[in-house]
Structures are given as C-alpha cells and as structure tokens.
MARVO-846124 format. One line per 5 residues: number of its first residue (from 1); their letters; for each residue x, y, z of N, C-alpha, C. Coordinates in Angstrom, 3 decimals, always signed. Layout:
residues N
NUM = A = X,Y,Z,X,Y,Z,X,Y,Z; ... .
end
This chain:
residues 160
1 = MQDSK = +30.093,-33.379,+24.161,+28.978,-33.059,+25.063,+29.193,-31.540,+25.493; +30.484,-31.469,+25.867,+30.895,-30.188,+26.207,+31.017,-28.955,+24.852; +31.427,-29.555,+24.180,+31.526,-28.546,+23.067,+30.010,-28.293,+22.497; +28.976,-29.294,+22.671,+27.682,-28.852,+22.472,+27.164,-27.682,+23.463; +27.789,-27.761,+24.894,+27.685,-27.092,+25.885,+28.142,-25.650,+25.337 .
6 = NYIQI = +29.182,-25.448,+25.084,+29.745,-24.065,+24.838,+29.119,-23.611,+23.434; +28.928,-24.380,+22.766,+27.972,-23.841,+21.415,+26.531,-23.209,+21.810; +25.997,-23.804,+22.562,+24.721,-23.336,+23.292,+24.980,-22.285,+24.086; +25.894,-21.934,+24.916,+26.060,-21.008,+25.563,+26.679,-19.798,+24.744; +27.419,-20.119,+23.769,+27.392,-19.017,+22.488,+26.434,-18.600,+22.105 .
11 = LIDSL = +25.213,-19.322,+21.597,+24.005,-18.989,+21.235,+23.407,-18.008,+22.377; +23.385,-18.520,+23.445,+22.853,-17.602,+24.630,+23.283,-15.973,+24.412; +24.725,-16.267,+24.524,+25.577,-14.723,+24.600,+25.398,-14.044,+23.385; +24.851,-14.992,+22.375,+24.893,-13.891,+21.149,+23.530,-13.273,+21.262; +22.489,-13.872,+21.408,+20.987,-13.123,+21.841,+20.990,-12.137,+22.784 .
16 = RKKSR = +21.953,-12.339,+23.772,+22.041,-11.165,+24.659,+22.634,-10.103,+24.231; +23.815,-10.429,+23.330,+24.623,-9.111,+22.884,+23.721,-8.517,+21.609; +22.907,-9.360,+21.389,+21.607,-8.825,+20.136,+20.509,-8.007,+20.721; +20.009,-8.439,+21.992,+19.600,-7.285,+22.699,+19.771,-6.036,+23.197; +21.486,-6.174,+23.425,+22.134,-4.845,+23.810,+22.133,-4.038,+22.183 .
21 = LLDEI = +22.317,-4.710,+21.501,+22.258,-3.576,+20.321,+21.013,-3.178,+20.201; +19.912,-3.774,+20.506,+18.324,-3.123,+20.057,+17.894,-2.211,+21.315; +18.813,-2.546,+22.052,+18.505,-1.355,+23.404,+19.151,-0.249,+23.074; +20.581,-0.144,+22.194,+21.217,+0.871,+21.910,+20.530,+1.473,+20.481; +19.610,+0.675,+20.001,+19.198,+1.358,+18.468,+17.870,+1.860,+19.188 .
26 = QKQNE = +17.256,+1.428,+20.077,+16.341,+2.282,+20.609,+16.613,+3.615,+21.344; +17.604,+3.350,+21.809,+18.276,+4.918,+22.473,+18.469,+5.977,+21.272; +19.054,+5.417,+20.312,+19.392,+6.028,+19.125,+17.902,+6.715,+18.344; +16.993,+6.089,+18.278,+15.644,+6.558,+17.594,+15.264,+7.792,+18.430; +15.769,+7.474,+20.114,+14.794,+8.492,+20.609,+15.719,+9.805,+20.676 .
31 = RQYQA = +16.809,+9.698,+20.320,+17.669,+10.853,+20.139,+17.237,+11.536,+18.815; +17.097,+10.481,+17.812,+16.932,+10.744,+16.392,+15.491,+11.859,+16.505; +14.934,+11.124,+17.323,+13.320,+11.699,+17.243,+13.383,+13.245,+17.506; +14.504,+13.243,+19.080,+14.256,+14.669,+19.577,+15.088,+15.522,+18.311; +16.018,+15.021,+17.456,+16.618,+15.983,+16.779,+15.734,+16.398,+15.464 .
36 = ICVEH = +14.828,+15.362,+15.403,+13.928,+16.006,+14.460,+12.270,+16.973,+14.480; +12.354,+16.755,+15.925,+10.850,+17.360,+16.370,+11.192,+18.871,+17.147; +12.518,+19.320,+16.673,+12.712,+20.340,+17.412,+12.247,+21.411,+16.060; +12.247,+22.852,+16.694,+11.838,+23.620,+15.259,+12.720,+23.472,+14.497; +13.785,+23.886,+14.131,+14.837,+23.674,+13.548,+15.618,+22.462,+13.896 .
41 = MDDEL = +15.102,+21.468,+12.713,+16.220,+20.312,+13.002,+17.596,+20.260,+12.893; +17.573,+19.548,+14.245,+19.211,+19.238,+14.641,+19.902,+18.232,+13.388; +20.764,+18.857,+12.452,+21.211,+18.083,+11.121,+22.442,+17.290,+11.603; +23.167,+17.437,+12.751,+24.412,+17.011,+13.083,+23.996,+15.839,+14.120; +22.996,+16.223,+14.948,+22.637,+14.772,+15.587,+21.800,+13.619,+14.912 .
46 = FQDTI = +21.230,+14.279,+14.091,+20.133,+13.433,+12.820,+21.340,+12.491,+12.469; +22.466,+12.937,+11.902,+23.219,+12.401,+11.154,+23.840,+11.478,+12.216; +24.238,+11.745,+13.491,+25.288,+11.112,+14.182,+24.268,+9.697,+14.717; +22.733,+10.065,+14.848,+22.357,+8.804,+15.053,+22.099,+7.846,+14.120; +21.996,+8.384,+12.771,+21.803,+7.251,+11.699,+23.138,+6.511,+11.531 .
51 = EKKQG = +24.296,+7.097,+11.775,+25.670,+6.404,+11.893,+25.864,+5.602,+13.026; +25.511,+6.053,+13.833,+25.338,+4.897,+15.335,+24.829,+3.771,+15.049; +23.302,+4.110,+14.448,+22.100,+2.787,+14.397,+22.779,+2.085,+12.987; +23.541,+2.646,+12.077,+23.955,+1.489,+11.205,+25.086,+0.746,+11.633; +26.014,+1.286,+12.502,+27.033,+0.489,+13.420,+26.407,-0.740,+13.835 .
56 = CIDEL = +25.270,-0.458,+14.676,+24.533,-1.243,+15.113,+24.009,-2.365,+14.293; +23.165,-1.861,+13.275,+22.702,-2.925,+12.405,+23.891,-3.921,+11.627; +24.769,-3.406,+11.347,+25.864,-4.001,+10.847,+26.273,-5.076,+11.583; +26.628,-5.056,+13.145,+26.943,-5.910,+14.178,+25.760,-6.623,+14.373; +24.401,-6.596,+14.088,+23.384,-7.259,+14.229,+23.164,-8.446,+13.064 .
61 = QKLDV = +23.825,-7.732,+11.976,+23.867,-8.846,+10.888,+24.863,-9.758,+11.071; +26.031,-9.361,+11.416,+27.317,-10.541,+11.698,+26.943,-11.567,+12.938; +26.119,-10.583,+13.849,+25.649,-11.762,+14.837,+24.590,-12.684,+14.436; +23.603,-12.419,+13.543,+22.532,-13.379,+12.828,+23.467,-14.421,+12.122; +24.454,-13.998,+11.398,+25.246,-15.198,+10.495,+25.850,-15.989,+11.439 .
66 = GFQGI = +26.458,-15.637,+12.453,+27.383,-16.595,+13.120,+26.010,-17.439,+14.022; +25.297,-16.473,+14.739,+24.258,-17.443,+15.568,+23.645,-18.628,+14.441; +23.246,-18.262,+13.496,+22.732,-19.400,+12.030,+23.940,-20.490,+11.928; +24.960,-19.888,+11.826,+26.083,-20.966,+11.705,+26.069,-21.872,+13.148; +26.223,-21.290,+14.000,+26.285,-22.160,+15.401,+25.218,-22.973,+15.696 .
71 = YEKVR = +23.827,-22.309,+15.664,+22.701,-23.000,+15.658,+22.802,-24.709,+14.600; +23.052,-24.174,+13.271,+23.207,-25.666,+12.461,+23.595,-26.745,+13.141; +25.188,-26.330,+13.781,+25.736,-27.344,+14.620,+24.884,-28.014,+15.633; +24.385,-27.496,+16.308,+23.313,-27.967,+17.373,+21.807,-28.012,+17.261; +21.410,-27.750,+16.061,+20.009,-27.910,+16.035,+19.366,-29.439,+16.501 .
76 = ELLQT = +19.953,-30.359,+15.829,+19.524,-31.700,+15.721,+19.786,-32.158,+17.249; +20.792,-31.705,+17.985,+21.214,-31.967,+19.211,+19.947,-31.508,+20.055; +19.586,-30.297,+19.974,+18.546,-29.439,+20.628,+17.361,-30.203,+20.661; +17.045,-30.908,+19.419,+15.628,-31.452,+19.086,+15.566,-32.994,+19.515; +16.740,-33.461,+19.777,+16.754,-34.821,+20.140,+16.770,-35.131,+21.496 .
81 = EKETY = +17.510,-34.318,+22.233,+18.169,-34.101,+23.634,+17.150,-33.032,+24.171; +15.805,-32.923,+24.191,+15.347,-31.676,+24.754,+15.567,-31.901,+26.342; +15.301,-32.822,+26.872,+15.334,-33.119,+28.063,+16.955,-32.512,+28.844; +17.675,-33.082,+28.257,+19.331,-32.510,+28.655,+19.304,-31.009,+28.740; +18.974,-30.579,+27.663,+19.087,-29.120,+27.717,+18.091,-28.149,+28.032 .
86 = REEIK = +16.988,-28.807,+28.834,+15.873,-28.018,+29.016,+16.136,-26.476,+29.331; +16.891,-26.441,+30.126,+17.153,-24.885,+30.978,+17.449,-23.996,+29.790; +18.651,-24.725,+29.211,+19.090,-23.698,+27.933,+18.267,-23.518,+26.823; +17.371,-24.412,+26.633,+16.560,-24.254,+25.494,+15.544,-23.241,+25.910; +14.896,-23.248,+27.391,+14.069,-22.560,+28.106,+14.685,-20.938,+28.044 .
91 = TLQEL = +15.841,-20.700,+28.286,+16.638,-19.237,+28.414,+16.743,-18.811,+26.626; +16.707,-19.829,+25.971,+16.729,-19.216,+24.332,+15.631,-18.752,+23.841; +14.611,-19.667,+24.470,+13.188,-19.243,+23.734,+12.897,-17.839,+24.767; +13.107,-17.683,+25.854,+12.945,-16.279,+26.489,+13.700,-15.420,+26.101; +15.013,-15.468,+25.406,+15.628,-14.149,+24.874,+14.992,-14.129,+23.540 .
96 = IRKLT = +14.418,-15.133,+22.539,+13.936,-14.788,+21.192,+12.850,-13.988,+21.482; +11.922,-14.430,+22.828,+10.873,-13.810,+22.827,+10.923,-12.252,+22.945; +11.862,-12.159,+23.732,+12.586,-10.760,+24.237,+12.886,-9.893,+22.977; +13.644,-10.534,+22.155,+14.190,-10.002,+20.855,+12.885,-9.715,+20.063; +11.898,-10.682,+19.998,+10.947,-10.200,+19.165,+10.150,-8.888,+19.321 .
101 = EQSMK = +9.974,-8.718,+20.783,+9.288,-7.494,+21.340,+9.930,-6.348,+20.925; +11.369,-6.382,+21.333,+12.078,-5.190,+20.896,+12.374,-4.788,+19.261; +12.138,-6.113,+18.757,+12.003,-5.612,+17.186,+10.901,-5.054,+16.862; +9.934,-5.402,+17.260,+8.434,-4.805,+17.063,+8.495,-3.447,+17.382; +9.194,-2.938,+18.897,+9.182,-1.735,+19.054,+10.252,-0.578,+18.360 .
106 = VEQEE = +11.330,-1.188,+17.887,+12.199,-0.707,+17.340,+11.378,-0.267,+15.812; +10.809,-1.413,+15.248,+9.994,-0.881,+14.145,+8.717,+0.053,+14.455; +8.347,+0.247,+15.396,+7.086,+1.345,+15.628,+7.954,+2.122,+15.779; +9.341,+2.322,+16.457,+9.711,+3.892,+16.519,+10.366,+4.216,+15.050; +10.649,+3.271,+14.513,+11.364,+3.788,+13.168,+10.222,+4.362,+12.231 .
111 = KRNKE = +8.906,+4.126,+12.327,+7.893,+4.395,+11.631,+7.451,+5.774,+11.816; +7.616,+6.086,+13.407,+7.391,+7.220,+14.090,+8.224,+8.509,+13.732; +9.699,+7.997,+13.680,+10.775,+9.068,+13.297,+10.418,+9.298,+11.676; +9.922,+8.160,+10.787,+10.020,+8.542,+9.326,+8.749,+9.158,+9.205; +7.623,+9.320,+10.434,+6.382,+10.386,+9.751,+6.630,+11.524,+10.483 .
116 = AFTNQ = +7.544,+11.716,+11.423,+8.231,+12.981,+11.828,+9.053,+13.497,+10.997; +9.963,+13.162,+10.360,+10.876,+13.429,+9.658,+10.257,+13.863,+8.089; +8.887,+13.113,+7.767,+8.131,+13.767,+6.727,+7.537,+14.876,+7.061; +7.122,+14.852,+7.791,+6.447,+16.230,+8.285,+7.494,+17.554,+8.264; +8.538,+17.273,+9.041,+9.879,+18.088,+9.078,+10.163,+18.981,+7.853 .
121 = VAKIR = +10.333,+18.004,+6.787,+10.709,+17.903,+5.370,+9.671,+19.009,+4.927; +8.193,+18.457,+4.926,+7.252,+19.299,+4.685,+6.909,+20.877,+5.183; +7.290,+20.714,+6.240,+7.859,+22.467,+6.969,+8.611,+23.100,+6.487; +9.475,+22.432,+5.952,+10.849,+23.302,+5.519,+10.811,+23.531,+4.050; +9.978,+22.467,+3.667,+9.439,+22.961,+1.910,+8.463,+24.466,+2.077 .
126 = KRGRS = +7.699,+24.107,+2.893,+6.599,+25.357,+2.884,+7.208,+26.502,+3.188; +8.367,+26.491,+4.510,+8.820,+27.842,+4.738,+9.625,+28.205,+3.280; +10.502,+27.277,+2.668,+10.973,+27.657,+1.211,+10.348,+28.260,+0.460; +9.151,+27.671,+0.269,+8.061,+28.420,-0.777,+7.831,+29.865,-0.047; +7.499,+29.725,+1.036,+7.219,+31.033,+1.889,+8.278,+32.136,+1.472 .
131 = LKTAN = +9.571,+31.669,+1.920,+10.625,+32.575,+1.551,+10.666,+33.130,+0.255; +10.609,+32.274,-0.983,+10.562,+32.390,-2.007,+9.320,+33.460,-2.823; +8.080,+33.298,-2.313,+7.072,+34.302,-2.074,+7.225,+35.461,-1.489; +8.438,+35.591,-0.347,+8.307,+36.721,+0.437,+9.681,+37.406,-0.621; +10.599,+36.928,-1.137,+11.432,+37.317,-1.730,+10.924,+37.992,-3.097 .
136 = KVAQG = +9.898,+37.524,-3.580,+9.633,+37.843,-5.083,+8.654,+39.277,-4.543; +7.965,+39.174,-3.335,+7.401,+40.527,-3.053,+8.390,+41.443,-2.681; +9.320,+41.444,-1.837,+10.338,+42.341,-1.744,+11.005,+42.457,-2.611; +11.164,+41.928,-3.712,+11.815,+42.496,-5.000,+11.007,+43.321,-6.062; +9.701,+42.875,-6.039,+8.552,+43.692,-6.483,+8.767,+44.756,-6.159 .
141 = YYQSM = +8.302,+44.967,-4.679,+8.336,+46.302,-3.767,+9.387,+47.288,-4.197; +10.837,+46.680,-3.824,+11.882,+47.479,-4.376,+12.021,+48.178,-5.652; +11.664,+47.455,-6.691,+11.852,+47.651,-7.773,+10.452,+48.533,-8.293; +9.366,+48.565,-7.381,+8.495,+49.839,-7.549,+9.017,+51.061,-6.872; +9.719,+50.500,-5.590,+10.129,+51.860,-4.860,+10.917,+52.593,-5.734 .
146 = NKLNV = +12.167,+51.807,-6.458,+13.341,+52.909,-7.162,+12.472,+53.328,-8.508; +11.264,+52.805,-8.908,+10.966,+53.761,-10.384,+10.364,+55.060,-9.931; +9.791,+54.872,-8.144,+9.406,+55.938,-7.732,+10.209,+57.392,-7.873; +11.766,+56.892,-7.900,+12.644,+58.209,-7.800,+12.660,+58.599,-9.341; +12.650,+57.934,-10.122,+12.809,+58.175,-11.771,+11.711,+58.881,-12.248 .
151 = VDPQF = +11.975,+60.055,-12.820,+10.702,+60.680,-13.329,+10.663,+60.077,-15.173; +9.702,+59.406,-15.316,+9.744,+59.161,-16.869,+9.688,+60.369,-17.454; +9.875,+60.569,-18.743,+9.776,+61.255,-19.873,+8.437,+61.767,-19.742; +8.121,+62.959,-20.262,+6.458,+63.227,-20.154,+6.541,+64.349,-21.635; +5.793,+64.237,-22.074,+5.131,+65.103,-23.217,+4.682,+66.361,-22.443 .
156 = MDKKK = +5.203,+67.328,-22.935,+4.702,+68.712,-22.189,+4.226,+69.614,-23.348; +3.387,+70.362,-23.338,+2.523,+70.889,-24.141,+3.192,+72.820,-23.858; +4.018,+73.084,-24.650,+4.807,+74.398,-24.923,+3.597,+75.635,-25.024; +2.694,+75.473,-25.454,+1.819,+76.575,-25.552,+1.024,+77.266,-24.605; +0.951,+78.404,-24.992,+0.333,+79.078,-24.063,-0.757,+80.126,-24.399 .
end
C-alpha cells in the first residue's frame, strides 16, 4: 500500500516536472519568436533557443518513458481502488488536463514561429536576389564607365 502511494506520488511529481518543462519551452518559443521577428534575424539567440528547447524535449521524453513504466505498475490498482485513491486520481487528471492545454499552446507557438521563420527566410532570399541584381547593375555601370576612358581605334580619312 505504501509503495503504491509512493508510485502515485512519483507520477504526480513527474507530471509537475513535465509542466515546468513545457513552461520553459514556451519561454524559449517566445525568445525564438523575438529573434526571428527583428529586422536582421538574431542567429545566435535563435540557435540558443533551439538548443535549450532540445534539452527540454529530451528531458520530456525521459519523463514520458519513466511515467509509463511506473503507471504500468499502478494502473490496475488505480482502476480497482478508485475510492481509496480518489484525491490522487483527481490530481493526476487535473495535471494531465493542464499538460494537454500547455502542449496545444506549444504546438500553436511552434506553428507561429515556423511561419515567421519562413517569412524571414523569404525576405533574406529576396534581399539576396536584390543584392545580386544591384551588383550586376553596378558591375555593368563600372564596365560602361571604364569604356568611356578608352578611345576605340577609329578610321580616319587623311584626304584633304
């Protein structure tokens, strides 16, 4: 019985930690959005947010595996003795509901960031094409101007 209570508490703690990790991912998503939406994208900040989010995702995956293993040990007990563990079950359900909402919000933020990043890349490409065109025009101009200083051979009529 005491082991079961400990396992259930571990499940609750695991869900709470997962919630904190999702909070951190949301924070990094906001930083990432700010890095993308400036005039010239902040590459360092963008890369930093990706690395921090990846660390959180790795930790979430570990928590999921651990949660699943422990849940398998107490699943039957939770189903057969619902009345005994009513408060714990209620806490687990509330936490799962909160995590679902957070996950949906993270998904929306990821979609927003992806769109902003796509737009930023399009702007950069457009700027790159504009620069190429400007370079070609400038190069053509300089070539034309250089030709002005050179007098091409001319046929001269020496008859008078």
